[in-house]
TIMARTI-320650 format. One record per residue (C-alpha): residue number from 0; residue in one letter; x, y, z. Coordinates in pm, whole numbers, plus 50000, padded with zeros to 5 digits. Each point is the difference from the previous one (the first is absolute). Example, Ala and Ser with C-alpha at 12.3 -4.5 7.8 and 13.67 -1.06 7.14 Angstrom:
# residues 2
+-----+------+-------+-------+-------+
! seq ! type !    px !    py !    pz !
+-----+------+-------+-------+-------+
!   0 !    a ! 51230 ! 49550 ! 50780 !
!   1 !    s ! 50137 ! 50344 ! 49934 !
+-----+------+-------+-------+-------+
# end
This chain:
# residues 85
+-----+------+-------+-------+-------+
! seq ! type !    px !    py !    pz !
+-----+------+-------+-------+-------+
!   0 !    m ! 49675 ! 81684 ! 40793 !
!   1 !    n ! 50178 ! 49742 ! 49788 !
!   2 !    g ! 49982 ! 49712 ! 50250 !
!   3 !    q ! 50374 ! 49939 ! 49978 !
!   4 !    n ! 50168 ! 49830 ! 50295 !
!   5 !    y ! 50361 ! 50036 ! 50101 !
!   6 !    r ! 50219 ! 49733 ! 50156 !
!   7 !    v ! 50185 ! 50110 ! 50311 !
!   8 !    g ! 50210 ! 49812 ! 50253 !
!   9 !    l ! 49984 ! 50057 ! 50374 !
!  10 !    q ! 50229 ! 49863 ! 50269 !
!  11 !    v ! 49841 ! 49981 ! 50342 !
!  12 !    q ! 50216 ! 49951 ! 50309 !
!  13 !    s ! 49817 ! 49900 ! 50314 !
!  14 !    e ! 50002 ! 49816 ! 50327 !
!  15 !    d ! 49906 ! 49637 ! 49954 !
!  16 !    s ! 49643 ! 49948 ! 50114 !
!  17 !    h ! 49723 ! 49742 ! 49953 !
!  18 !    g ! 49755 ! 50112 ! 49730 !
!  19 !    l ! 50224 ! 50278 ! 49870 !
!  20 !    l ! 49976 ! 49899 ! 49635 !
!  21 !    a ! 49619 ! 50004 ! 50021 !
!  22 !    l ! 50006 ! 50349 ! 50154 !
!  23 !    m ! 50228 ! 50129 ! 49723 !
!  24 !    a ! 49789 ! 49838 ! 49726 !
!  25 !    q ! 49688 ! 50162 ! 50146 !
!  26 !    a ! 50172 ! 50342 ! 50017 !
!  27 !    i ! 50092 ! 49971 ! 49632 !
!  28 !    s ! 49658 ! 49868 ! 49899 !
!  29 !    d ! 49825 ! 50283 ! 50185 !
!  30 !    s ! 50168 ! 50245 ! 49762 !
!  31 !    g ! 49861 ! 49815 ! 49696 !
!  32 !    a ! 50341 ! 49882 ! 49874 !
!  33 !    d ! 50089 ! 49648 ! 49890 !
!  34 !    i ! 50284 ! 49789 ! 50136 !
!  35 !    e ! 50181 ! 49842 ! 49706 !
!  36 !    s ! 50252 ! 49811 ! 50214 !
!  37 !    v ! 50149 ! 49989 ! 50348 !
!  38 !    e ! 50326 ! 49855 ! 50129 !
!  39 !    t ! 50007 ! 49889 ! 50361 !
!  40 !    p ! 50357 ! 49915 ! 50100 !
!  41 !    s ! 50075 ! 49753 ! 50274 !
!  42 !    k ! 50101 ! 50142 ! 50336 !
!  43 !    s ! 50361 ! 49897 ! 49940 !
!  44 !    q ! 50011 ! 50219 ! 49687 !
!  45 !    s ! 49868 ! 50310 ! 50174 !
!  46 !    g ! 50331 ! 50067 ! 50173 !
!  47 !    t ! 49859 ! 50128 ! 50330 !
!  48 !    e ! 49838 ! 49775 ! 50259 !
!  49 !    g ! 49630 ! 50073 ! 50037 !
!  50 !    f ! 49978 ! 50209 ! 49682 !
!  51 !    v ! 49897 ! 49906 ! 49646 !
!  52 !    e ! 49995 ! 50168 ! 49660 !
!  53 !    f ! 49725 ! 49950 ! 49744 !
!  54 !    k ! 50031 ! 50094 ! 49633 !
!  55 !    f ! 49677 ! 50088 ! 49821 !
!  56 !    l ! 49940 ! 50059 ! 49631 !
!  57 !    l ! 49681 ! 50203 ! 49964 !
!  58 !    k ! 49781 ! 50138 ! 49725 !
!  59 !    v ! 49896 ! 50357 ! 50080 !
!  60 !    k ! 49800 ! 50259 ! 49807 !
!  61 !    n ! 50197 ! 50309 ! 50098 !
!  62 !    l ! 50232 ! 50161 ! 50253 !
!  63 !    d ! 49712 ! 50094 ! 50231 !
!  64 !    q ! 49901 ! 49635 ! 50028 !
!  65 !    l ! 50361 ! 49899 ! 50069 !
!  66 !    n ! 50027 ! 50264 ! 50273 !
!  67 !    q ! 49674 ! 49871 ! 50153 !
!  68 !    i ! 50142 ! 49646 ! 50005 !
!  69 !    i ! 50316 ! 50119 ! 50173 !
!  70 !    q ! 49794 ! 50193 ! 50255 !
!  71 !    n ! 49777 ! 49695 ! 50060 !
!  72 !    l ! 50306 ! 49778 ! 50054 !
!  73 !    h ! 50156 ! 50248 ! 50244 !
!  74 !    s ! 49678 ! 49987 ! 50205 !
!  75 !    i ! 50076 ! 49635 ! 50088 !
!  76 !    p ! 50182 ! 50006 ! 50337 !
!  77 !    y ! 50264 ! 49740 ! 49905 !
!  78 !    i ! 50117 ! 50180 ! 49684 !
!  79 !    r ! 50333 ! 50179 ! 50040 !
!  80 !    k ! 50082 ! 50108 ! 49644 !
!  81 !    v ! 49835 ! 50007 ! 49655 !
!  82 !    i ! 50231 ! 50062 ! 49704 !
!  83 !    r ! 49912 ! 50034 ! 49633 !
!  84 !    s ! 50224 ! 49770 ! 49799 !
+-----+------+-------+-------+-------+
# end
């Protein structure tokens, strides 16, 4: 294995909930990936009352790890959609 990491963006649409960012960060960390950056828009930018969209830039090792991250995020009850960007 060459140890190369790949940068990948994910958009996560979810219900707004206390502690949500921590849950998402833990789901990503549990897969062994690194979070390079995250954008957390204000509620007024999200467009829909009670919903928010987060934009993550991650470093992943391979497609299997990315799929594990997406699966981990979908296991969080508040998450409605995870899109690779």
